[in-house]
N, C-alpha and C positions, 0 to 999 in steps of 0.2 A: 311644686316643683321647689326642689332643693336649690340652694344658694350654688351649689356646687353647679349644678345643671345648667345653670342662669351662666354661672363664671362660664361654663364650657363652652357654650352658645353665642355668647361675644368674644372669648378669643378664637373660635371657628371664624370668625369675620374679619379677626385681626390677621391671623396669620394669611389670608389670602390677599393682603391688601398692603403686608411690610416686605421691602427688600432687603433681607439682613445680608451680612458677609457668608460665605460660605465654609463651612468644615466637614470633615467626616462625619457620621452618622452611626449611633450605636444601635439603633433601634428600640423595641420597646423597653418599659421599666419593668425591671426583674420582681414582679409581684404575683402572689397567688391567694388563691382564697383561704383564707385561716377560718372558716366556718367550722367550727369545732366537730361537727356530727360528721364533715365530708372531709376535713382535715389529711384523714389517714386513706385516703380512698383517691389515690393520686390526682389531686387539683392541678390545673394543667397552668403552664406559664405561659405567656404571648412568647414566641422564639422569633427571632430573625431567622431568615434564609440562608444568610452567607455564613459560611465555619468560620469558625476562629479561634485562636490560643487566647485563651482567656482564664483567668481567676476573677470570683467575684464573691465577695463576704457581704450579706448583706444583715441587717436585724431590723425586723417588722414588729408592730405591737399593735391589739386590736381589741374590741371591747363585745362583746355579744350577751344579750339577755333573749330568753325565751323559756316561758313560762306556759306549757299549754299540754293536754291531754284528752284525747279523741279514742273512742272505744279500747284498742288493746295496748295503744301507745301511750308512754307519759316520758315528754322531752322536756328536762328542766335543765338550763343552761344560764348561770348569772355569774360571769366569770370575763378576766384579763387573759389573754396571750400574748407570752414575749415569744418571738420565734428568731433563733439565729441559722441562717444558709450559707455553705461553701459550697458553690460550684464550681466545677473544674472543666474546660472545656479544651479538647486538645483537635488539631487539624490534622489529618491524616492524608499527606497527597493536598491537591488543591480544591478537591469537591466533596470530600467527606469529613465529618466530626464525629468523635466520639466525647462523649460526657458523663460526668458524675454530680448526683447533687445529694449531700448530707445535712438534712436539718436537725437542731436541735430546740426541743419545746421547752417550755414553763407556765402552763397554765396558773392562775393565782386570783384572788380576790381583789388584786388592782389597787388603784388609786384616783379613778375617774369619775367613779360615782356621784362624787356630791359636785364637781364643777361640770357634769354634764345635766343634774340637777338644776344650778343654777342657771345653765346655758337655757335649760328649756324653758324654765319658768320667765327668763328674761326674754323668750320670742313668744311665749304664751302658746306652746304646742305640746303633743303628746310627747310622752318618754317610755312608750311599751311596756309601762306597769311598773315601771321601777322602784317606785315611791312605797309599795306593797312590802319592801324586801330592805332589811339594812343594807347601809351603805358599805361596797367593800367588801361582805359576807361570800364567801365562794360556794359556787352549787353546781355540780356538773354530775347528773346524773340521768342516763336513759334505761327505761323498762319497756318491757315486751309480756304481756300476758301476766303482769304483775311478779315478773322476775328480772334481774338486772341484765343490762346488756353491756353497759358502760357503766364505771364508776371513778368519777377524775378524783387526782389527788391533789391537795393544793399546795403550791409552792414548791413540786418535785420538779426538776432539769430530768428531762428524756430524751433519749435516741428519735427521731421520728424513722418512717420509712425510708429505704436508700433508693433512690432513682439512675437508674444507667439508660444512656441514651445515644443513638446511632445516627445521623444525618447524612445524606446523601444527594448533592445538587442534581438536577434534571436538567433544569435549562439556566445557562449561565449568561443569558441576553436580558435584555428588559422586558417584562420583570423578569428578577432573579426566582427559580423556582425550585422548590429542595422538599423532599418526606422525611420525616423525621420518625423514628420507632421507638418506642420505651418501655421499661421493666421497671417496676417497684416491688424490693426485696422486704420482707415481711420481718424488720430489724426491730420496730415499735412495739411498744407494751398495747395490744390491741383491748384489753381489758380496761386499762386506766386511759385509753382515746388517743395513742400516742402512732398507732398505726392502725391495718385492719386485721392482722394474722396472716394474709393469704399473698400471693403473687399478683401483682396487676399489670395489663400489659395497654399500650396505648401504640396509637398511628396518627400522623397529621400530615397535613399538606401545609406547605409553609410558600409564602411569596413575599417579595420585598421590590420596593417599585420606588425611584425618584422622580421629581417634576419641579417643575419651575426651577430647578437649577438647587435651591436651597430647602426643600421639602423632601421626609422620606417617610414611605407609608408600608407598614407589613399587614400582611392579614393571614390569619391562621383557620383554619377547618381540621377539625379531629375528632376522634372516636377514641371512648378506653375502655375497655373491658375489664372490671375488676372481679377478685374472686370473692370468697365469702368473707364477712364480717366474722369474726373467729371471736370475740370478748365472753363473756359470762355466758352466754347462749349466742349459737351459731343464727345468724341471720343472712339471708341470700339478697346480693345486689344485683342491680339491673347495670344494662349496659347505656352509658350516657354520650352525650355528644356537646362541643363543645364549639365555639366560633368566637372568634374576636378581631379588632384591629387597635393600631396606633397609626399617630400621625405625630414626627417631630418636625419642629421648624426652629432652624438655625437663624435665630434673631440677632445673637451676638456672634463673634470669631470664637469664643470658648465656649459657649453657653447655650443651651436649646430649652426649649418649652415640650413639653409631651405630653399629650392627652392621648388615654386608650381605653379603651371597654373590652369586656371577654364576660360571655355568658354560657353559662353550662346546665344542662337538664340535670334532675336529680338523679344519683346514682342508687336511693333507698328504695325500697319498697313502699307502694302506697300507706301511710300512716295516717289521712284525715286532718294532718297540720300543715295549715298554708304554710309555715314558716320551712319546713323541711320535703314539701311534695313540690313547690313551685321553685323554677329555675333561679338558679342564684344569679344576681349581675353584678360585675365591679366596676365603676366609673372613676376612672383613675386619672389626677392632673399631676404633672409634679416637672421637674427639672432635671439636666444634668451637666455638670461642668465639666467641661476636657482638658485637665490638668496636664503637665509635662510627663508628671509620672505614675498616671491613672486618672480616671473618670470617677466624680463623686456623683451619685444621682440620691434624690429624695422624692418624695410622693404622698401624695396625701388619695386614699379610697375611699367611697361611699357606696352604698346599696341601695339605688333608685324603686327597687320593687320590695325592699325591707321583708327581703326572704332568702333561705341558702345564702348570706355573707353576712361577715359581722356588719354591726351599726358603723366601725369606721376600722380603717386599715392605716396607720404611721410608717412609713418606711424608709430608710436611710441603707446605700450600700456605696462599695469601694470595688472598682474593678480594673483589671490590671491586666496589661496583654503579656505574653511572654514567648 
């Protein structure tokens, strides 16, 4: 069991025993799956059901290591990924929200390999096989039948696929329930892994609930229908399902602790490689500071099933209403 799982277990015990001051809750941390092979295929965010007027700017950094081949597929990923996200949400009336998400991506060889090696040695745990490759050397190449599908480019900043969303409240009592639909536009370079080269569509059911006066929970259930992956060759993708929940605890007047998890099935055809065939699971712990001019959030995410997700994602973001 990872340290993060243990920490979340004890945190869950604490949050039901402490009665903090009450303040408004903003819902889930804005984190999505940065697994490179999934990143261009509309990975979901956990979304609150309540519409809002908000601008969010987030910066995430993750590390991935997968070197595997089975039958016709070869998946080689040894890289770190930095992502800047600009998200704008605008209320139309009191029950409707329109949104746009603009991601900017930069894969690279990174700088975490040596610290991670030292950390794994200190704990005497496995390192996913990283020791077999030079530190901080970039590798991102996916092949099928000995022909490339994706060839990543080191240290190149590029636009990802832009997402458009619409949210509609269905029930405004407790719990607050809404539906959300989204479409992702193929603005990213599919051959380099910034997008999938096709339009993707999604739909989700969202619910917000408050309990014990100072806790706020969010639940999402959704489905995504992706278009084909149009890289160096075209690969048909599968409809995938996702679900997640978050718990925000207002321990202090201006600060919340947030624990959340999100899981998605794979959008890829069967490759025979566990890291791409198994569902991706994100386990996130973080906090949010409620300032007078805006909110600052930060989090650390791990992959408890070591498949379909980065080894870790570190995120910091700033949100401001308008």
